[in-house]
C-alpha positions, 0 to 999 in steps of 0.5 A, spaced: 225 503 406 226 508 402 232 513 404 229 519 400 223 519 405 228 520 411 228 527 414 233 530 418 231 534 424 231 541 420 227 538 415 222 535 419 221 541 423 219 545 417 214 540 415 211 540 421 211 548 421 215 548 428 222 550 431 227 545 431 228 546 438 220 543 439 222 537 436 228 536 440 224 537 446 219 532 444 224 527 443 226 528 450 219 528 453 217 522 448 211 527 446 213 527 438 213 523 432 217 516 432 224 518 430 230 514 428 237 514 431 243 512 426 249 513 429 249 521 432 244 523 427 237 523 428 232 522 422 224 522 421 220 517 416 215 522 412 210 516 414 212 517 421 210 524 421 204 523 417 202 518 422 203 522 428 199 528 425 193 523 424 194 521 432 193 529 434 186 530 431 181 532 437 174 533 437 174 538 443 179 541 447 177 537 453 179 530 449 185 527 452 191 525 448 191 518 445 
C-alpha cells in the first residue's frame, strides 16, 4: 500500500466535492466509501473513493442502490 494514496477526511471531501460533515455522517450510517481508522485519525484510500464512485452509477432514478 502506498501511504501517499491515503487522504484525510478534508482531502477526501474535496475530491468528492462534498462537505466534510457529509463524509462524517456517511461514516456513522455506513453509506459512504470504506475508510481506515489509524488511532484516532480517519483516512480514505484513493482507490476506495474511486470504487465507491463507480458503485453509485444508476440508469434511472428508480434503480435501487447496490
